[in-house]
N, C-alpha and C positions, 0 to 999 in steps of 0.2 A: 898020189897027187903029183902032177908034173912040177918040176923044180921052178920054172919061171912063174907059174901061177902062185906057188907058195911064196916066192920072193915078193911078187906084187902085193899079195894079200898082207904079208907082214909089213911091207912098206906103208900100205894104206892105214893099217892099224896104228903104226908108229906115228904117222902124220896126224891121225885123228887124236891120239893121246897128246901129242905135242900141242895141237890147237887148244884142247881143253886146259892143259897146263898153262899155256900162254894166256888164255882168257882169265884163268884164276889169278895169275900173278899180276895181270894188268889191272884187275879189280882191286887186288890187294894194294898196289901202288896208288891207285886212284883214291882210295879211302884212307891213306896213310895219316892224314891230318886228324882223323877221328880216333886213331889209336891212343892219342893223348888224353881222351876223355875217359872218365870212369866207366867201367863196364863189368857186369857180373861175369865170373869165370865160366868158361864153357869148353866144349870139345875143340881141339885144335883145328878140325876140319868142318865139323857141323855147327860150331858156335853154340848158341843157346836154344837150339830147336827142341831139345829134349825137355828143358824146363818149360818152354812155352806150350808145347803140345800136352804135357802132363797137366799144366794149369787149366787148359781148356777142357780136358776130359773131366777134371774135378770141379769144373765150373767156378774157377777161382782166378781167371785170367787178370781181371782188373786188380785183384788183391795182390797178385804177383808184381804188377807194375807199381802199386803203392809201396810194397815192401822194398822193391829196388829203389824207388825214389827216396825213401827214408834212409836207405843205406848209402846210396851213391850220389844223392843230391838232386837238384832241380834240372840238371842237364847231363844226361848219360846216354849210352848207346848199348843196344844188345844186337847180336849177330845171328842171322839165319844163314848158315854156311858162311860165305864171305860177303853177304849183303847186309849192310847196316840199317838199323832202325833207330833214329834219334828220338829220345823220349824227353818231353818238356813237362815240367810240373810246377811252374810258377805262373799264376794267372796273367800277369802283364806280358810275360814272354809269349805265352800261348796266343793271346789276343793280338799282339804286335806282329808275330810271325804269320798268323793266318791272314790278317788284313794287308800288311805290307807285302808279303810274299806273293799273294794272289794279285795284288795291284800291279806290282812291277814285273810280273810274269816269271819270277824265279821258281815259283811253286805252282803245281797244278794238283787237282784232286787225283789221288792214286788210281791209275787205270785198273789195277788189280782189284781194288775195293769196289770201284764203279762196276766192273764186270761181275763181281760177286753179287751186287745188288740187282743188276739187270738179269742175272741168271736165275733168280728165284721165281720170277713170274713174268718176265718180259721187260722191255725198256721202260724205265720209270724216272721220274724227276730226280730222285736221290742218286740215281746212277748215271746222270748226264753231266756234261760240262760244256763250256763254250756257248755257241749260238743255240745248240739244241736245248741246253739247260735254260738259257735266257728266255726263250719264248714260252716254255712250260712254266717257269717261275712267274713270268708276267701275267699269265692267264690265271694262275691260282692265287696270286697275292691278294687281290681285292676280297676274295671270299674269306681269307684268314686274317685280314687286317683288323685293327681294333674296332673300326666302325662296322665292318662286315660282321664280326662276331657279336657285337653288341645287339644286333638284330635277332640273335639266337638266344637271348636271355631267357625267354619263356621255355625253350626246349631244355636248356641246361637246368633251369629251376625245377621243371617237371621231373626230370630224371633224378635230381638230388632228392626231391620230395618222395619219390617212390622208394629210394634206398632208406630214407628216414622212417618211412612207414613200416618197412620190413624190419628194421631194428626195433621200432616201437613194439611191434607184435611179438618179438622174441625176448625183449629185455624184461626182467633181469634173469629169467629162468634158464636161458640158453647161452652157451658160449658161441660167439659169432666169429667166423673167419672173415675178417673185414676186408682182406685183400681181394677175395673173390667177389665181394659186393662192389668194391671200387672198380674192378674189371668190368662188371656188368654195367655200372654207371657210365664209364668212359666209352665202352663199346656201343651202348645204346645212343649216346650223344653223337658220336662220329657217324654211326650208321644212319641216324635220323637226318643230320645235316648233309651228309654226303649222298645218301641213297634214297632219302625220303621214307625210310622205314619208321613207323610210329614208335615213340618211346613206350607207350602203353602196349604191353604184349597182348592185351585182350582185343585190341583193334585189328580187324582183318583188313589188310591192304590189298587193293585190286592188282597191285604190281607184283605181288608174290607173297610167300609165307613169312611169318614173323621170324626173328632171329632165334636160332638155337645157340644160346650163348656158349655153352660148353663145347659143342661141336666146332663152332667157328673159332673159338679160342685155341682149342687143341690143334686145329689145322694151321692157324697162324703161328703157333709155337714151333711146329715142325718146319714150316717154310722159313721162319726167321732163324732157326738154329742151322739150317743149311747154309744161309749166308755166312755165318761165323766160320763154319768148317771150310768153305771155299776161300774166305778172306785170309785164313791162316795157313792155307796151303793145299787143301784138297782139290784135286783136278776136277773141273766142271763136268768132264765126260763120265766121271764115276757115278753120276746119278743114273746112268743107263745100265749099271751092273746089276745082276740079280741078287741084291742084298736087301735086308730088312729096312735099312735106312732109305734106300732108293724107293722101295715099294711104299713106305710111309710118306715120302715126299710127293710122289705122283698121286697118291690117294688124297693127300691134303690139298694139293694144287687143283685137282679135278673138282673137289668139293667146293672150294672157294669160287672157282670159275662157274660152277653150276648155279650157285646162289646169286651170282652177279649178272650172268648172261642176259636174262630176260629184262632186267631193269636197264642195262646198257643198251640193248636193242630198242627198247621203248624210247629212251632218250634220243637215240639217233633217228628214230622215226619222227619224233617231234621236231627235231632239227631239220629234217629233210621234207617236212610237211607231207609225209605219206598219210594215206587214209587211216585215220585212227580216231576212235570216238573219244573226245575229251572227257565225256562223262564217265568213261571207264578208267580214267587216270585221276588220282587224288590230287588235291591242291598241294599237299605236302610234297608229293613227288615232283610236281611242276616247279616248285620253289627250291628244289634240292640243288646242291652244287653240281651233281652229275648232269642234270638237264641244262643248267646255266653254262657249264664248261663245254658241253657238246654243242650248244648253240653258238657259243662265242668263238670256238676254235675248231675249224673244219679239218685241221691236220690230225686231230684225234680220230682214231678208228675204233672199231669194236675191240680189237685185241689190245690196243694201247690203253684204252679206257679201263678195261678189265684189270690190266696190270697196274695202272695208276691207282685204281680203287683198292686193290689188295695192299699196295704200299701204304696208303693213307689209313686203312683199317688197322694195320699193324702199328704204324707210327702213332696213331691217335688213341691207342688203348693202354698198353702196358705202362708207358712212361708216366703218365699222370696218375694211373691207379696205384703204382708202387710208391710214388712220391707221397700220395695221400696216406698210404699205410704207414710209412715212416714218420709222417707228420703227427698222426694220432698217437703213434707209439712214443714219440718224443714228448708230446704233451702229457701223456700219462706218467712219464718219468720226471717231469718238471712242473710240479703243482703251482709254482709261482707264475710261470708262463701261462699255464692253463687258466688260472683264475683271472689273470689280467685280460686274456683273450675273451673269456666268457663275459666279463663285465663290459667289455667294449661291444660285443655282439648284443647283449641285453640293451645297452644304451641306444644302439642304432635301431633296434627293433622298436623301442619305445618312441623314438623320434619319428620314424618313418612308417611304422605299422607293419612293415614287411620288408623283404629284401628286394631291391629294385636297382636299376641303373643309377638312380640318384643316391642311393645309400652306399654304393660300392666305394665311393671316394673316402668314406669314413672307416673302411675296413683295411686301412694300410697296414695295421699290425698283423692281420691275418696273412696278407701278402708277404710280409717280412718273415713270418713263420715258414711259408712255402720256400722262400729264397734260402733261408737258413737250412732247411731240410735238404734242398738241392745241393747246397755247399758241402754238407757232410756226406751225403749218400750219392749224389750225382748219378741218378738212376740210369740215364743213358750216357755212360762214361766214355763212349767213343764208338761211333758208327761209321767213321770214315777216317782217312789219313791223307797226307799230302806227299807228293813226290818232288824232289828237287830236280829241276831240268836245266838250271844254270847256277853256277856257284853263287852262294849267298852267305851272309854273315849273320849268325844268331848268337847273341851274348858274347860277341868278340871272337867267336870260333868260325872259321871258314868251313862251310858245309859243301862238299863236292856234289856234282850232279849224280843222280842215281840213288841218293840217300832217301829212305822213307822217313817221314816226320810224323810222329804220333804224340799223344799227350796223355798223361795220367791225371784225369779229373779228380780222382780221390786224393792224389798227391797235391794238386793245386788247391783243393779246398782246405787242406791242412797246412798251407804255407803260413808260417807264423808272422812273417813280415807283412803280409797282406791282411791276414785275419788274426789279430792278437787273441791269445787264448783259443786257439783253433779247435781244441777238444771240447770246449764248452758250447752248449746250445744257447745262443744269445741272439734272438731275433732283433733286439734293439740296435744291433750294429748296423743294420740296413736302414733304419730310420734316422740314426745319427748321421750316417754318411749322406743321406739325402738332404739334411738340413744344413750341412756345412759347406765348405768350399771344395770338398773332395767327394768322390763317389767310389764305391767298391766295385771292382770288376765282377760282372755276372756272366761267366763264360759257359754256363751249363747249357744254354740254348745255342751255343756256337757264337761265331763272330763274323763280321763282314757280310758280304752279299749272300752267303749261304746260311745265314742265321736261321734257326728253326722256323719253319713255316707256321707251326701250330702253337707258338709261344702264347699268344693272346688267349686262345681257346683253353690251353692248359691252365693258365692262371685264373681264368674265369671259373672253370670247373672246380679247381682246388679251393678257391676262396669261398664260393657258394656252398660247397659240401661241408667245409669246416664250419662255416657260419651256422648251418642248420644243425650239425651235430652238437656244437657248443650251446646252442639255444635250447635244445631239448634234452641233452643227456650229460651225465658224468660217466666216466669209464675207467677201467683198469686193465692192465696187461695180464693175461692168464699165465704166460710163461716168463714174465718179467723181462729183464734186460736181454735175455738170450734171443728174443725175437728180433732185436736190433743188432745183434752181434754175429749170430750164426747165419750168414747170408750167402746166397749164390751170386757170383760175380763174373758173368761172361759178357754176352751181348748186352744184357741189362742186369741191374742189381735188384734183387727181390728177396723177400722173406720166405724161405721154403716151408715154414710152419703155417703160412697163411695169415700171420699176425692175429692170433685169437684174442678177442677182447670180451669183457663182460660189461654191458651197459646198464646204467641205472637211470630211470626217468627222473627228470628234475621236477616237472609238474605237467599237468594236462594242458598243454598249449596247442591250440588248433593250428594246423598247417595252413599258411596263406601263400598262394602262388603269386608270383610277380605279375604285375599288369602288363 
């Protein structure tokens, strides 16, 4: 090799290494103020990446954040290399940071997390920000508002009644994995409201075949897990590698797109008034969110509607299902709460004759049970994060640009200053707060303008399902407290044993659907 070429090559390598070292030390100086915050010990160069990746593989990521919150306090930082992630675990701090930071422009939704969401199926509402997010949110808001969801009472009630009948047929001889039944409940509800697929699996819809719950759920799980891997560092291009995870991802994505494509195409044909026999389209489909959104917003295309539908199917299924599982588990462990809730449901039934919109206001104790369940388990403990783009102050600490901000919802739910006796299951705390001059922060659905789109639907489903179960059954946990302690905690928190229960019929009470 000629000497001049060797000299030049060596010089280029030295310069490149110098640039990398310079960038490293520049970031180190930039984040110097965070060095004073508590931080779990890590590798001098890699930081805490080994602990984080190990927790993700064990499906214990949110447990790791909780453990660190209990050890290092409500404001601490962990490091991925020399990049810091600030963790918050006090409810008021989380709420104020999200609302104020996004209002004054010092915080934005993390581009990395948004990209991870968009990568799983295409551009979606959850993966957008700015004006792109605003028009999408404005289009979907009316459909998920309290008034919009109240029109879906009969759909939710029908789905709950089908689950109740399944349990009635099996009790008390069979052990029931209740989490799977709740997944079926929530998936049938969101599929009916969103896509016009009948709740009753026996009804043949002209728009396409009925849902195969297990296949759809498996596909959604594969796609959702891919988001988590990308969000914590896997490169997006790795989905093109010849690996089993890549094959599983593409297979799942193709399956979801396959079951959605015909319905999306029909919705666009109705929007564009193409030749289509209305008699061949069901009234349930014409009233679906898909048809309404396609008609209202022409910026949606076939590809973006399919992506949005996949997002809403994922978001509208697991979260409420697992929350219900934890709620029935806690009720089984707390007979005093169980008996009080059951007495309230019986009283409402006697006064109204059935569950309806008019009777919902009398079920505030059941809603308090759901809120208390979310406080302790926070099923969707964190699906996004924020990025500091201009210096901001959080709890008296100056946070430099480039810092990621995340939160431990499990840690927040156990904050003793906010929730006295945080380890106790006390639904009454939410009723007492509503009657006094103070209110408890409820950050499990998010805060600010990005608050969960499906909050009202989730509360309606959970309240009605609990009411029906309490009216018709008593139950007990087959595996005892372990069903609520040995949990998987990654993108979502869920019971890996499926929450097995044994139900006992109270009496032969006929099911009455809401009017």
